[in-house]
C-alpha positions as a printed Julia matrix, in Angstrom:
88×3 Matrix{Float64}:
  79.14   93.31  120.84
  82.4    91.38  120.72
  85.61   93.33  120.1
  89.36   93.05  120.54
  91.21   95.57  122.72
  94.9    96.29  122.07
  96.42   97.61  125.29
  99.34  100.02  125.44
 101.59   97.31  126.94
 101.27   95.24  123.74
  98.79   92.75  125.12
  95.37   92.21  123.58
  92.14   90.69  124.81
  88.64   89.79  123.69
  86.1    92.11  125.27
  82.35   92.62  125.25
  81.48   96.23  124.37
  78.59   97.7   126.31
  75.82   99.12  124.09
  76.11  102.63  122.71
  78.97  105.1   122.74
  79.68  104.54  126.44
  80.99  101.08  125.62
  83.72  102.59  123.42
  84.6   105.31  125.94
  84.94  102.73  128.71
  86.88  100.19  126.63
  89.36  102.76  125.33
  89.47  104.78  128.55
  89.09  108.19  126.93
  86.92  111.31  126.63
  86.76  111.38  122.82
  87.48  108.7   120.26
  87.91  108.36  116.53
  87.65  105.5   114.05
  90.51  104.35  111.84
  89.41  102.16  108.93
  91.86   99.27  108.56
  89.85   97.43  105.89
  86.26   96.99  104.77
  85.9    94.35  107.47
  87.84   95.93  110.34
  87.71   99.29  112.13
  90.02  100.47  114.91
  88.69  102.89  117.55
  91.3   105.06  119.29
  91.67  107.92  121.77
  91.25  111.04  119.63
  93.14  113.23  122.13
  95.8   110.69  123.09
  98.74  112.76  121.85
  97.45  115.78  123.8
  96.5   114.12  127.07
  99.72  112.17  127.59
  98.34  108.7   126.86
 100.99  106.01  126.49
 102.17  105.03  122.99
 100.38  101.99  121.58
 103.11  100.53  119.4
 101.12   97.44  118.39
  98.1    99.49  117.21
 100.37  101.98  115.41
 102.25   99.14  113.67
  99.03   97.38  112.69
  97.65  100.54  111.07
 100.93  101.21  109.24
 101.07   97.61  107.99
  97.44   97.59  106.82
  97.88  100.87  104.95
 101.44  100.1   103.78
 102.81  103.27  105.35
 106.46  103.96  106.04
 105.63  106.52  108.71
 102.39  107.36  110.4
 101.36  109.46  113.37
 101.63  107.31  116.5
  98.48  106.02  118.18
  98.28  106.36  121.93
  96.05  104.79  124.56
  94.08  101.58  124.22
  92.63  100.7   120.83
  89.52   98.64  120.1
  89.03   96.58  116.93
  85.56   95.82  115.62
  84.09   94.56  112.39
  83.44   97.02  109.59
  80.35   99.2   109.3
  78.23   96.42  107.82
């Protein structure tokens, strides 16, 4: 499956996710992940333990989520983030 990875250094790249959950773990580089709904058509997958395990701040992913949800402040996202299409 095609996806877009937002790296902690602010760069982003098209990637091919391997099938199943392992593809997300490998692309994000984490032990556990969570999904953040940005819109009906776009989900962001992030390191669920990033704040606890010392992962680097992902300012671009944090800003994108805040912009999409029109938030003034939001908990920072850390580690790599992966964007995919919505559930359907």
